[in-house]
C-alpha positions as CSV (number, residue, x, y, z in Angstrom):
1,M,41.0,4.0,22.9
2,T,37.2,3.5,22.3
3,K,35.1,2.4,24.8
4,P,32.6,0.0,24.5
5,V,29.5,0.4,24.1
6,L,26.4,-1.6,25.2
7,A,22.7,-0.5,23.8
8,I,19.1,-1.1,26.1
9,V,16.8,-2.4,23.8
10,G,13.5,-3.3,24.3
11,R,9.7,-2.1,23.5
12,P,8.1,0.8,25.1
13,N,7.3,0.9,29.0
14,V,9.9,-2.4,30.0
15,G,12.0,0.1,32.4
16,K,14.7,1.1,29.9
17,S,15.5,4.4,30.8
18,T,14.9,3.9,34.7
19,I,17.7,1.3,34.0
20,F,19.9,3.5,31.9
21,N,19.9,5.8,35.3
22,R,20.8,3.1,37.7
23,I,24.1,2.2,35.3
24,A,25.0,5.4,34.6
25,G,24.5,6.9,37.7
26,D,26.0,10.3,38.7
27,R,27.5,10.3,35.2
28,I,23.9,11.1,33.6
29,S,23.9,14.1,35.5
30,I,25.3,17.6,34.4
31,V,28.8,18.1,35.5
32,E,29.7,21.4,35.0
33,D,27.9,24.1,37.4
34,M,27.8,26.4,34.7
35,P,24.5,27.5,32.4
36,G,24.8,26.2,28.9
37,V,26.1,22.8,29.3
38,T,23.6,20.5,27.9
39,R,23.5,16.9,28.1
40,D,21.5,14.3,25.2
41,R,20.0,11.3,28.0
42,I,20.2,9.4,25.5
43,Y,24.2,8.7,25.7
44,S,26.0,8.5,28.7
45,S,29.2,6.8,30.4
46,A,29.2,4.5,32.9
47,E,31.5,1.9,34.8
48,W,31.5,-1.7,35.8
49,L,34.5,-3.7,37.7
50,N,37.0,-1.4,36.7
51,T,35.8,-1.1,33.0
52,E,34.7,1.8,31.6
53,F,32.4,1.6,28.9
54,N,29.2,3.8,26.5
55,L,25.7,3.6,27.1
56,I,22.7,3.8,25.3
57,D,18.9,4.0,26.2
58,T,17.3,3.7,23.2
59,G,13.6,4.6,24.9
60,G,14.8,8.3,24.7
61,I,14.1,8.5,20.8
62,E,11.0,10.0,19.3
63,I,9.9,9.3,15.7
64,S,6.5,11.2,15.0
65,D,4.0,10.5,12.5
66,A,5.8,6.5,12.3
67,P,3.2,3.4,13.1
68,F,4.7,2.0,16.5
69,M,6.4,-1.4,15.2
70,S,8.5,1.0,12.4
71,Q,9.5,3.2,15.3
72,M,10.7,0.4,17.6
73,K,12.6,-1.6,14.5
74,E,14.5,1.7,13.9
75,Q,15.2,2.1,17.7
76,A,16.8,-1.5,17.6
77,E,18.1,-1.5,14.3
78,L,20.2,1.5,15.3
79,A,21.4,0.3,18.8
80,I,22.6,-2.7,17.2
81,E,24.5,-1.0,14.7
82,E,26.5,0.9,17.4
83,A,26.8,-1.5,20.4
84,D,29.7,-4.0,20.9
85,V,27.0,-5.8,23.4
86,I,23.5,-5.3,24.0
87,L,21.3,-5.6,26.8
88,F,17.6,-6.9,26.1
89,L,15.3,-5.9,28.3
90,V,11.8,-7.0,28.9
91,D,8.7,-7.2,31.6
92,G,8.7,-9.6,33.8
93,M,5.5,-8.9,34.9
94,N,3.5,-8.8,31.1
95,G,5.5,-11.9,30.3
96,I,6.4,-12.3,26.8
97,T,4.7,-9.8,23.9
98,A,5.2,-9.9,20.3
99,A,6.9,-7.4,20.5
100,D,9.7,-8.9,22.5
101,E,9.9,-11.8,19.8
102,E,10.1,-9.3,16.9
103,V,12.8,-7.7,18.8
104,A,14.7,-11.3,19.7
105,K,14.2,-11.8,15.6
106,M,16.4,-8.8,15.0
107,L,18.7,-9.5,17.8
108,F,19.5,-12.7,17.1
109,R,20.5,-12.3,13.1
110,S,22.9,-9.3,14.7
111,K,25.0,-12.1,15.8
112,K,25.8,-9.8,18.6
113,P,26.4,-10.6,22.3
114,V,23.1,-10.2,24.0
115,V,22.4,-10.2,27.5
116,L,18.4,-10.7,28.7
117,G,17.0,-9.0,31.6
118,V,13.9,-9.4,33.2
119,N,12.4,-6.5,34.5
120,K,10.2,-5.8,37.5
121,I,11.5,-8.6,39.3
122,D,11.1,-6.9,43.0
123,N,11.0,-10.0,45.3
124,P,12.4,-13.7,45.0
125,E,8.4,-14.8,44.7
126,R,9.0,-13.3,41.2
127,K,11.7,-15.3,40.1
128,E,9.6,-18.1,38.6
129,L,8.5,-15.2,36.1
130,L,11.9,-15.6,34.5
131,Y,11.6,-19.1,33.3
132,E,8.9,-18.2,30.2
133,F,11.9,-15.7,28.9
134,Y,13.7,-19.0,28.2
135,S,11.6,-19.3,25.3
136,L,13.5,-16.6,23.6
137,G,16.2,-18.3,22.9
138,M,18.6,-15.3,24.2
139,G,20.7,-17.0,26.8
140,E,19.5,-17.5,30.9
141,P,16.9,-14.6,31.7
142,I,18.3,-12.0,34.8
143,G,15.9,-10.8,36.6
144,V,16.4,-7.0,37.7
145,S,14.5,-4.8,39.3
146,G,15.0,-1.1,38.1
147,T,13.3,0.3,40.8
148,H,15.1,-0.8,43.9
149,G,18.5,-2.2,41.9
150,I,18.1,-5.2,42.5
151,G,20.0,-8.3,40.4
152,L,22.4,-5.0,38.4
153,G,25.3,-6.4,39.7
154,D,24.7,-9.8,38.1
155,L,23.5,-8.0,35.3
156,L,26.6,-6.2,34.4
157,D,28.9,-9.1,35.1
158,Q,27.8,-10.7,32.0
159,V,27.5,-7.5,30.1
160,V,31.4,-6.6,30.8
161,S,32.5,-10.4,30.1
162,H,31.1,-9.9,26.2
163,F,32.8,-6.7,26.1
164,P,36.1,-6.8,23.5
165,E,39.3,-6.7,24.5
166,T,40.2,-2.9,24.0
167,V,43.5,-1.6,22.9
168,A,44.8,1.2,22.8
169,E,45.6,3.1,20.1
170,E,49.3,4.2,18.8
171,K,49.6,6.9,17.3
172,E,52.7,9.2,16.0
173,D,54.5,11.4,18.0
174,D,53.4,14.9,17.0
175,T,50.6,13.9,14.6
176,I,47.6,15.7,15.5
177,Y,44.6,14.1,15.5
178,F,41.3,16.1,14.9
179,S,37.8,15.3,14.1
180,L,34.6,17.4,13.0
181,I,31.6,17.0,14.6
182,G,28.1,18.9,14.8
183,R,24.2,18.1,13.8
184,P,23.5,16.7,10.8
185,N,24.1,18.7,7.4
186,V,26.1,21.6,8.8
187,G,29.0,20.3,6.4
188,K,31.0,18.1,7.8
189,S,31.7,16.0,5.1
190,S,32.2,18.6,2.8
191,L,34.8,20.4,4.8
192,V,36.9,16.6,5.5
193,N,36.6,16.5,1.6
194,A,37.8,20.2,1.1
195,I,40.4,20.1,3.7
196,L,41.7,16.6,1.9
197,G,41.0,17.6,-1.3
198,K,43.4,21.0,-1.0
199,E,46.2,19.7,0.1
200,R,46.2,16.2,-2.6
201,V,49.2,14.9,0.0
202,I,47.1,11.8,1.6
203,V,49.4,9.5,2.6
204,S,47.8,6.6,3.9
205,N,44.6,5.6,5.2
206,I,44.2,3.9,8.4
207,A,41.7,1.7,9.3
208,G,40.0,3.4,12.7
209,T,39.1,1.5,16.1
210,T,35.8,2.5,15.3
211,R,33.8,0.3,12.9
212,D,33.2,1.6,9.6
213,A,35.5,4.5,9.7
214,I,38.6,5.4,7.7
215,D,40.9,8.1,9.0
216,S,43.0,10.0,6.5
217,S,46.2,11.0,7.0
218,F,48.2,14.0,5.5
219,E,50.6,16.3,6.2
220,R,51.1,20.3,5.5
221,E,53.8,22.9,6.4
222,D,56.0,19.5,8.2
223,Q,53.1,19.3,10.8
224,K,51.3,15.8,10.6
225,Y,47.5,15.8,10.7
226,V,45.0,13.0,11.0
227,I,41.1,13.5,10.3
228,I,39.1,11.2,12.5
229,D,36.3,9.9,10.4
230,T,33.1,9.0,12.6
231,A,31.9,5.6,12.2
232,G,29.5,5.8,9.2
233,M,30.5,9.5,8.5
234,R,29.8,8.4,4.3
235,K,26.8,6.1,5.4
236,R,23.9,6.9,3.6
237,G,20.6,5.7,5.2
238,K,16.6,7.1,6.1
239,V,17.0,5.9,9.5
240,Y,20.5,8.0,10.0
241,E,18.9,11.5,8.3
242,T,15.5,10.7,10.3
243,T,16.7,10.3,13.4
244,E,19.1,13.2,14.3
245,K,19.8,12.4,18.3
246,Y,22.1,9.6,17.2
247,S,24.4,12.4,15.3
248,V,25.2,11.9,19.4
249,M,26.5,8.4,19.1
250,R,28.6,8.9,15.9
251,A,30.3,12.3,17.8
252,M,31.5,10.5,21.1
253,K,33.4,8.1,19.4
254,A,35.4,10.7,17.4
255,I,35.6,12.8,20.5
256,E,37.2,10.0,22.2
257,R,39.9,9.9,19.9
258,S,40.8,13.2,19.1
259,D,43.0,15.3,20.4
260,V,41.4,18.5,18.5
261,V,37.4,18.8,18.0
262,L,36.2,20.7,15.3
263,M,32.5,21.9,16.2
264,V,30.8,22.9,13.0
265,I,28.2,25.4,13.1
266,D,25.8,25.9,10.2
267,A,25.8,29.9,9.0
268,E,22.7,29.5,7.1
269,E,21.0,28.2,9.9
270,G,22.2,29.5,13.0
271,I,22.3,28.0,16.7
272,I,19.7,25.3,17.7
273,E,19.9,23.0,20.9
274,Q,21.2,20.0,19.3
275,D,24.0,21.8,18.5
276,K,24.8,22.8,22.2
277,K,24.3,19.4,23.1
278,V,27.0,17.7,20.7
279,A,29.8,20.6,21.7
280,G,29.0,20.1,25.4
281,F,30.5,16.1,25.2
282,A,33.7,17.9,23.5
283,H,33.6,20.2,26.6
284,E,33.1,17.4,28.8
285,A,35.3,14.8,27.4
286,G,38.4,17.5,28.0
287,K,39.5,17.9,24.5
288,A,40.6,20.9,22.8
289,V,38.2,22.5,21.0
290,V,37.3,24.8,17.7
291,I,34.1,26.1,16.6
292,V,34.3,26.5,12.7
293,V,31.1,28.7,11.4
294,N,30.8,26.8,7.9
295,K,28.9,27.8,4.7
296,W,29.9,32.0,5.7
297,D,29.6,32.1,1.7
298,A,25.8,32.6,2.0
299,V,25.3,34.8,4.5
300,E,24.5,38.0,3.5
301,K,26.9,40.0,5.5
302,D,28.0,43.7,6.2
303,D,31.0,45.0,8.5
304,K,29.8,43.7,11.6
305,T,28.2,40.2,10.6
306,M,30.9,38.0,12.1
307,Q,31.0,40.5,15.2
308,K,27.9,39.7,15.9
309,F,27.6,36.0,14.9
310,E,30.4,35.7,16.9
311,Q,28.7,37.1,20.2
312,K,25.7,35.1,19.0
313,I,28.0,31.6,19.9
314,R,29.5,33.1,23.5
315,D,26.0,33.8,24.5
316,H,24.9,30.4,23.6
317,F,28.3,28.3,24.3
318,L,29.0,29.8,27.7
319,Y,31.1,27.2,28.9
320,L,33.1,26.7,25.5
321,S,34.4,30.6,26.5
322,Y,38.4,29.2,25.8
323,A,37.2,28.2,22.1
324,P,38.4,30.1,19.0
325,I,36.2,30.6,16.1
326,V,37.1,30.5,12.8
327,F,34.4,31.4,9.4
328,V,34.9,29.1,6.3
329,S,33.5,28.2,3.4
330,A,33.7,24.3,2.4
331,L,32.4,25.0,-1.1
332,T,34.4,27.8,-2.1
333,K,37.4,26.8,0.5
334,Q,36.9,30.7,1.8
335,R,39.5,31.2,4.9
336,L,40.6,27.3,5.3
337,H,43.8,28.3,5.4
338,Q,42.9,29.6,9.0
339,L,41.9,26.5,10.6
340,Y,45.8,25.2,10.6
341,P,47.2,27.3,12.8
342,V,44.1,27.4,15.0
343,I,44.2,23.8,15.2
344,N,48.1,23.6,15.5
345,Q,47.8,26.5,18.8
346,V,45.0,24.5,20.6
347,A,46.8,21.2,19.9
348,E,50.0,23.0,21.8
349,N,48.1,24.5,24.3
350,H,46.0,21.1,25.4
351,S,49.3,19.0,26.2
352,L,50.8,22.5,27.4
353,R,52.8,21.9,30.8
354,V,53.7,24.5,33.7
355,Q,56.5,24.8,35.6
356,T,55.4,24.5,39.4
357,N,57.5,27.5,40.6
358,I,55.8,29.8,38.3
359,L,52.2,28.4,39.0
360,N,52.4,29.3,42.6
361,E,53.8,32.6,41.8
362,V,50.4,33.4,39.6
363,I,48.4,31.7,42.2
364,M,49.8,33.5,45.2
365,D,49.7,36.7,43.3
366,A,46.0,36.1,42.7
367,V,45.5,35.3,46.3
368,A,46.9,38.5,47.3
369,M,45.5,40.8,45.3
370,N,42.0,38.7,45.6
371,P,41.5,37.0,48.7
372,A,38.8,34.4,49.4
373,P,35.7,35.6,51.0
374,M,34.9,34.8,54.6
375,D,32.5,31.7,54.8
376,N,30.8,31.1,58.5
377,G,33.9,32.5,59.7
378,K,36.8,30.6,58.0
379,R,38.8,31.6,55.1
380,L,40.3,29.6,51.8
381,K,44.1,28.9,52.4
382,I,46.1,28.3,49.6
383,N,49.3,26.2,50.3
384,Y,50.7,25.4,46.7
385,A,49.7,24.3,43.8
386,T,50.6,21.3,41.0
387,Q,49.8,20.5,37.5
388,V,48.9,17.3,37.7
389,A,48.3,16.2,34.2
390,S,47.7,17.5,30.6
391,K,45.1,17.1,27.5
392,P,43.8,18.5,29.1
393,P,45.8,20.5,31.7
394,T,44.2,19.4,35.1
395,F,45.7,21.1,38.3
396,V,45.1,20.5,42.0
397,I,45.5,23.2,44.6
398,F,45.8,22.4,48.1
399,V,44.0,24.0,50.7
400,N,43.0,24.4,54.0
401,D,39.7,23.0,53.8
402,P,38.5,22.2,50.2
403,E,34.8,22.8,51.0
404,L,35.8,26.5,51.1
405,F,36.9,26.2,47.6
406,H,33.6,27.9,46.2
407,F,32.8,27.5,42.3
408,S,33.5,31.4,42.2
409,Y,36.8,31.6,43.3
410,K,37.7,28.8,41.3
411,R,36.5,30.4,38.3
412,F,38.6,33.6,39.4
413,L,41.5,31.5,39.6
414,E,41.1,30.2,36.5
415,N,40.7,33.1,34.6
416,R,44.5,34.3,36.0
417,I,46.1,30.9,34.8
418,R,44.6,31.4,31.3
419,E,45.3,35.4,31.2
420,T,48.9,34.2,32.2
421,F,49.1,31.1,29.9
422,G,47.1,31.5,27.5
423,F,45.4,27.7,27.2
424,V,43.4,29.0,24.3
425,G,41.4,26.4,22.4
426,T,41.6,23.9,25.7
427,P,39.6,23.1,28.9
428,I,41.5,23.3,32.2
429,K,40.5,21.8,35.1
430,I,41.0,22.5,38.7
431,F,40.3,20.3,41.6
432,A,41.1,21.4,45.5
433,R,42.8,18.9,48.0
434,K,43.2,19.0,51.9
435,K,46.6,19.6,52.4
436,N,47.3,16.8,54.0
437,D,46.0,14.3,51.5
């Protein structure tokens, strides 16, 4: 199921990022206490009235060497195309500007639902400043204060009321849904074409839940697959080629609908910061991950080149230590056949369930061999453990005091679980709960 998308649009310095952080709340921060997990602040998840949605902050984009109006227009165009609902933010203290009017015209032509927020309405005396903004033709302006959080409830009530109804996708049993993500020009489209062109067994085109997406299904050795095509993957345009940060938005929609995510890296260019940002979303979404190094044919190699490149990946992607690495070439089809058994394996591990009695034997043996250290005279005591979910495998460990369940000991138990059950290619989640909870 794809979450609806809210984009915050407006000219610079009206408080878009402040409102973005208010709506996103704690979800904007890094969620893994581990080096290497990075987040692009342009995109986050949020929730209001039990409705989850994705949030875009156009204020986070910088396009150098471009006129001011051109830059603003590109930001607005991108957000308009991605969004289900648009929050048009203006500055109540400055009143309507020519730039506000330009944005309003663009939003009006989009025919998308628009909620007009007037920022910096910090006290009741400023509410009379709202009346001017009726002339923008965007309906009733809602006064808010990003600094103090005033009015955000009313604003989000309006936003949520405009979201389209989400319908859960009906997925065929045993069909593996996978997507290819990565920064622009790493060869994602070439890999998709190589996979589908090689098999020559496309059985149907499935209309995706994301706009402009066509998913391709095929079968290989009695296993059914669906390649999830990111919305706009086949689209070309100056804006998408020059605004690299927006590749994250495309990736997020594909990640949500995938069982397995292929994180594609360019072997020629190596690893850059954007790779880590995009991969971080797949990890945080709890999806099975395979790291695919494309264009391997173009690299000059000796007998240690692959080993060195793999070590470099492990150093940069510490949080993806569980992800297998496959070296391929979309151009020459080199090692392309190796993708399928790896995809199958990580998909199986992603949905794997462990019997409770076997799990507890592993946990208790680990504790006996390496008891938790003392903490202010107290020691963690583990009573029992159980798996509560799959995709990804999620475990709850009942203890005497969750505060004593330190990150280092959690990592120790995760490693023991992986040593015993494998779980190659999938993250696993472990939570501590007090025994009586």
